N, C-alpha and C positions, 0 to 999 in steps of 0.2 A: 504493500500500500504506500502510495506517495506521501511523503511527509508534507503537512500543510505549512505554508510559509506565511508568517504574520508580518504585518507592516506596522511600524511605529507611527502613532498619530502625530507625534512631534516631528518626525521626518516628513510626513505627508504635508503638514502645515507649512514647514520650511520650504519644501520643494515647490508647492503651489504659489507661495508668495514670491519666490525667486523667479519662477517662470512668468508670473504676472508682470513683474518689473521689467523683465527682458522684452516682453511684448510691448510694454509702454515705450521703451527706448526705441523699438522698431518703428512705432508710429511717429516718433519725433524725427527719426532719420528720413522717413518718407516725406514728412513735411518740409524738411530742409532741402531735400532733393528736388521736390516740386518747385520750391521757391527759386532754387538755383537755375533750373531749366527755364522757367519763365523769365528770369533776369537776363538770360542769354538772348531771348527773343525780343523783349521790349527794353526800353530804357531802364536801367537799374533803379534810378530814383523813382520812377513811376511804379515799379514793382514794389519798392519799399513802402510807398504810400498805400498801395492796395493791401499789402500784407498787414500794415499797421491798422488800417480801417477794419479789416477782417478780424484781427485779433481783438480790437477794442469792442466791436459788436458782439463777438462770440463770448468774450469774458463778461460783458455787461449782462447779456441774456442769461448766461449760466449762473452768475452770482445771484441774480434775482431769483432764478429757479431754485438755486441751492439754499438761499436764505429762507425760502417759503416752501421747501420741498415737502415737508410733512403735511402742511395744510392742503397743498395742491393734491397730493396723492390720496389723502383721507377723504377729501371732498369728491374726488373722481370715483371712488368705490362706495360712497355714501355710508362710510363707517361711523359708528357711534361709540361713546365712551363705555368701557366695561365697568359700570358703576353698580352699586347696590349689592345685596346679599347674594343675588343669583350668580354673580361673577367673582365672589370673594375667593373661591378656591383657585380660580385662574390667576388672580392678582397675587395670591400667596405663592403660587408656583413660579411666577415671573420674578417675584421678590427674592425667592430662594436662589434662583439661578443668577440673579444680579449679584447677590452676596458671594456666591461661589466664583463668579467671574471677576469680582472686584470692580463692578461697574455701577453707576447710579441707576436707580430704579426707573425704567422707561415708562412712559404713559402706555396704557393698555386700551386697545380699541377692538370692536367687533365689527366684522363686515357681514352684512345681511346677504348671505349666499349659502346654498346647499353644497357648494364645492368644498373639498377637503384641502385647505391651503392656509398659508399665513405669509406675512412679510414684515420686514422692519424698514423704517425710513427715519429721516432726520439728519441734520447736518453734522452732528457729533454725539458722543455718548450722553452729554448733558442735556441734549434736546432730542432724544431718541423716542421713537414710538414703535411698539409691537402691536400688530393687528392680526387677529385670528378670525377665520370664517366661522359662521354658525355651524356649518357642516363639519368642520374639524372638531368642534366641541361635542357634537352629537355622535361622531363616529370613531373618534380616537380614544384609546384608554389613557390613563394617567402617564404611563411610561412612554407611550407613543407620542402624546402631546408634549411631554417634557423634552423628548428628543428633538421635536420640531422647534420648540421654543429655544432650546439651547443652540440650535443651528442659527436662528435669527439673532440671538445674543452674541454669537461669535461674529456675525456680520457687523454688529454694532462695535464690538471691542476691537475689530481689525480695521475700523474706519473704512469699510468697503464703500459706503455711499460717497465719501469724499474722494476716494481714489477713482471710482467709476465716473464721477462727475468731472474730474480733471481729464480723464481720457476722452470723455464726451466733448469737452471743449476743443481738444486737438482734432478730433474727428470732424467736428463742426467747422473748424478753421479750414481744414483740407477741402471739405465739401464746398465751402464758400469760395475759396481761392480758385478751385477747379472750375466752378460754375462761371465765375467772372471771366476767367481766361478763355473758356470755350465760347462764351457769348461774345466776347470782344473779337475773337477770330471770325465768328460768323458774320458779325455786323460790320467789321472793318473792310476797307478796300483791299484789292489785290496787292497794291504797293506796300501797305502796312503789313500784310501777311508775309510778303517775301523778304522783308528786311532781316528776319531772323535766320535765314538760310534754310535750305531744303531739309537736310537731315535733322538738324536740331528742332526744326518746326514740327516734323513728323513725330519725333521723340516726345516733344512737349504735349502734342495733342493726345498721343497714346497714353502718356502718364497721367494727364488730366482726366482721362476717361476711367482708367483702371485704378488710380490712387484711392478715390472714395470707396470703391468696392473692396479693395485690399484692406484698408484700415477698418472698414465696417466688419469684415471677417475677423480681423485681429481683435476688435472690440468685443465681439461675441465670444472669441476664444478666451479673452480675459475674464469675461463673465463666467464662463464654464469652469475655469481654473479656480475662481474664488468660491464657487459652489462646492467643489471638492474640499477646499480648505475649511469651509464652514461645517461640512459634514464631519471632518476630523476634529474640529473644535467642539462639536456637539458631544462626540465620544469622550473628549478630554474633560468636559464639564460633568457629564452624567455618569461616566464610567460604565455605560450600558449601551453598547451598539445595537443590541437586540430591539430596543424600543424604537430607535430611528429606522432600523431595517423594516420592522413591522409597519411603521407609518408609511414608508415609501411603497411597500407592497399594496397597502390599502389605497393609496393615492394613485398608483399605477392602474389598479383595477377600476377605480372611479373614472379616470380619464380615458380608459380604453373604450368606454361607451360614447355614443354621440352626445356631446355636452355643448350647450349654448352658454357662453360666458359673457358677462357684461364688462369684463376687465378690458381697459384700453391697452392697445399694443405698446404705448409709450411707458406704461408702468408695469407691464408683464414681467420684465427682467427682475423686478424686486421680489417676486413671489418665491416661496419655497420650491414650488414646482411650476413650470411654465403652463399657465391656463389656456394659452392660445394654441390651437391645433394645426393651423395651416402652415406647415413647414415642408420644404421640398427635400432637403437632406440635413444631416446632422451639422453641416457647416453653418447653417443658418439658425441653429438653435441657440437660445440664450442660456440653456441649462444642458448639462451632460445627460445622456440617456439614464433613466432610472435604474435599469438593469446594471449599468456600469457602476453607478453609485452604490448599489447593493453589494456588488461583487467586491468592491474595495472595502466596504464596511465589514463584510464577513471575514476579510483577511486581517483585520485589526485585532 
């Protein structure tokens, strides 16, 4: 019989964090490359102005969204506070995990949905929110729910929202710069298009088309890596991978049926499991396959 190999959750967390930062550096390199190519085609001073405008616009928009992220997300899913005696047990569970993780107690909300899911949001641990669906409360046992909540607490402790927001800024900058460049090529005259030279112009157009796609895929890959890290963090907090495994199995069974979700695609990456079904391949998933998550958890 083949000996079962166990994976250290400390190693899993460290590996996923390292890979996430490498992917972030890759996005930055793509941004610099795109800027350099455009600078060879147009006047460098004009390119600098365009980049500065794009950066200011992207940062301003992202900072507004970042500062108000919790309110925006909660309003989009029509969540309500977990108040009163009915949700006392849930609040106590979150408080216990907060103490175990050494984090401030987040606000607790309930999402009116039969889906089995949860998410965390907020700009930092001091302003964090944990939201659980009504379906999760109805269908998950205490150990399963604890595993899901510990996963979300790990997201909070790892500052995942802040990191993902920073990546989103860079993705947005690349998309804006690419769009401005392609539109300027379309509307400019032949003389303007020819001044950059044939080969460099072709390279610039190709890069402007594929760069947003590439960085979008990298952004999704970062999201998937951080889900693995949060799973490992859940095991670290609860010392019980079986609860999280069982919760994932129930969630997989739930979403294997035709489900109509009211979750907006913009906030879907925040959830414990992706509630949106229309995916072409795993490359475009914000979350790793549930089977893969279960496989890794069973090896811990």
